[in-house]
Structure formats: structure tokens, C-alpha cells
N, C-alpha and C positions, 0 to 999 in steps of 0.2 A: 504493500499500499504505501503510495507515494508519500502520505502526511506524516510515516513513519520516518523518511530517510530525512524530508524536511528536517524535523527534531535536532537533525546530527551536524546539521549547517551553523557557524557561531552567523548570528544575527548582530550587524551594524546597527549604531545609534543614526536615527534619522540624521544628526548634527555632522557626527563623524563620515556618511557618507555623502551628504552634501560637500564636506571640504575634503574628502576623495577625489567628488567628481570635479569642484574647483580644481584638483592641484593638477589634477592629468588634463585639465583644459589648457591651465596654464602650458602644461608641458610639450604639447599640443601645440600651442601656437608661440611657444621657442623656439622647440626643436622640429617640428616636425617640418621636412625637407620639401615643403609645399610650394607649387607655381601661382602661387596667389601672385598678383598684379606688383612691377617692382621690387620682388622678394629675389635674394641674389643665394643659392645655397653655397657659396664659397665667400661671401662674407664675413667678414671677421665679428664674433658674437653670435652668428647663425646657429653654432653650438654654445648651449652657455656655460661659461667657467663652472666648473668643480672642485671647491676649494680643499675639498678631502683628497684630493688628485694634486693639492696644491698647484694647479691650474691657476694664472692668472693672463690674461689677453694683453699685447700689446696695444696702444692706441693706433690708431686707423693711421696714420702717419708715421710713425716707429714702422708698423707691418709693411709699409711701400716703401720707406726708405730701406729696409733688409733686403724686401723684395730685390728694388733696384740694384742694390750693390750686388744680391745674387747671380742676376741675369747676366751683370758687365763681365763677374767673376767669373763666370762657370765660361762664357762665350760661345760665341754661332751655332746650335745644335746642342748645347752644353747638359749633363746631367749633373740635378742639383737634388742633394738630401736634405729633408726636414727633420730632424731628430729631437722630439719632445718640442717641436714649434710650430704646432698648427696652426699657428695667426699667420705665421711669414707664408705657408704652403698655401692658403687660402687665399693671401693677399696676389702670392703666385700665378694661381690659376686662374683668379679673377683678370690676371693679365689679359691671361688666354696666349695666343701666339702658338706659332709651331717651331718656334725656332731654338727651345729647350724644354727637355723632359724633366718630369719632376715628381719625388715620391716623400712619403709622409710614413719614418717610425714613430709610432705612439700607441702608448697602454690604453688610453681610453676608447675601445668599441664604439664608441656613439661615433668615431670619425671612418669607420668603413664602409659610410654610406659613398663614399668617393671611390669605394670598388677596389681595382686591382692595383689603382695609386698608394690603397693602404697596408701597410704592413706593420700587424699587432711587432710590442717592441716593448721589453720587460731589462730595464739598465741592468737589475740583478744578473742577468745573462746575456752581459753583451755580445756575444758569438753566437748565440743563437739567433739564427736568421735563416730566411730561408736563401734554396743551394740558388735559387737567379742573383740574388745578390752578389755579383762576384768582387773580389776583393779590389781594391784602389777603380774600381769603375764610376766614381764620380768624383767629375769636375772641382765639384766645392759639397761640403758637407755645413748644413745652418744647424748649429743644436744649442736648447736652451735644456741642459739639467734641471730636472724638475724640485730638487734640494739643494740647499747649499752647502754641505757637507763634501768634505774630502774624499770617501767614499762613492760618494754618487757620482761623482766629478771624474773620478781614475777612473769605475766600471764605463762611463760615457765615452769619455776618452777612447779605450780599445773598440768602442765601436766604430767611432767617428777615424780613428787611423785604419783601421780595416776597408773603410769605403771609400777611402778619401785619395784620388792623386795627387793631393797637395794643398791645397787651401781650404782650410779651417776659420767658420767664424761662429764665435762662441759669444755666446750670451747669458750672463752671470752676475752675481755679484760681485761690486767692488772690492769687499772681504776675500774674493777666491783668487785675487790677480795672481799672487806667489805662487798657488794649485797649478793652476791654469797654463802657468810658465813652465813648471817645472813638469806636470805631463804631457802639454801639448806645444810647448815651445812659442803659444801665442803672445803677443802683447799688446799691450791697451789702445783703446780708442778714442778720440775728442771727440768722438758722437757720443751723445748719451742718449739709449732708449729710453722711453717712455711706458707706462702700461694706461689702461683705461681707467684702470682704480689706481691709485697713487698709493704704491708700497713703501712701507719703512726700511725696506735695505734699498741701500741705494744700486742701482743697476748699471753693469758698463759690459759693452763690446769689447772682443778680443780677437787679432785677426793674427796670421803668419804670414801674409803677403801683401805687396802695398794697394791698400783699397783706396777707394772712394769717404773713406769714414772719418777720416781726419782733415 
């Protein structure tokens, strides 16, 4: 009898149900990769920051600046890898253009909406990468390790060194300058990256080539 089965199903209060419906509606509105007028699935912020994953998106201006730098550094037909730097990836894709190819290595599976260009990445397993990602196959790697710790930087550095032909563009805290030089041989740039929400930690860019960020 159906009534007996229904007794076993936990019932939510109408207030909880309404709150839940509102939450899911907001999620759909914010993150749904929908094709409503004026919506761009590659725009920075089309996928919300998840602070539990230590996600803080760049300002639009900073994302554009870093994307342009990557395009120039990669050269015509160049390959760009974005490691834990989804807002740079989004800005590169927003640019469009067939003069470069790009992929995103990211822990957050929400970014799998970008299809084959998405590669699941966990810095704790820095070389656990798909076979088609050949060593030294990217003209530039843009990376923003999720945590300001030497352990996180050191492991992310393993991935960067595996992927890049040479050029590295690293974004991390100013406090990591010494460790960045130690693990990647990069130097601090004059350009100061900004985030869409002001962070307490000062952020900087580091490169190992003559860049346009000075």
C-alpha cells in the first residue's frame, strides 16, 4: 500500500522546502550555462566562486591583462595551459580566435561544462595527468595555486615544469616570492593583479621571461 511507503519518507517543513527551492533557483540563475540573452558562458563569474575551494576570481581587467599576456607569450598557434586559474581560461575563451589553443586544469568539476578543454586536476597528485598531456607541450603555463603554502606551490610547480616548454606566468601572494623563485625560477612583476573581491593578502605576478607585465 502506497500510504505505508510514504511514512518512511522524511518530510521537510514548508519553510525549509521554500528555502531549498529558493536556493536551487538562485543556483540555476547564477550557474546554469543557459543561453538567455546577453549571457556568456565564458564570462568571468558565470560560475560562482566557491570559497571552500579557496576560489577568488580576478577582476575583469586583471583577467583580460593576464589573458592578453598569455596570448602574446604563446605566440601564433601557441598552446596555453591554465592551472587552477579558471578566470584566465574564461577570458581566453571569451577572446575566441583560432590563433591559440587552451586547456583548463582544475579541481572544481563545475568547469567540466567546458568539455574536452577541462582536465580534472588535484595539486596533491601533481603528475596524475591524462596521457594526451605530453611533457613540455605548452608554450606557456598560467598558474594560480589555490593555497598560500610552500607545499601547495611546490606540488603545483611539478605540474607547471612538466607541462611548459619554458614560459611560466605564476600568480600568488607576495609572501610567496622567495619560494616562487626557489621552485620555479620566476621573478616578481610590476603589474599587480586585482580580484573582484578585495583580498587581505597582497597578490603578485611572477614570470621567468621578458613579459609585458613590467
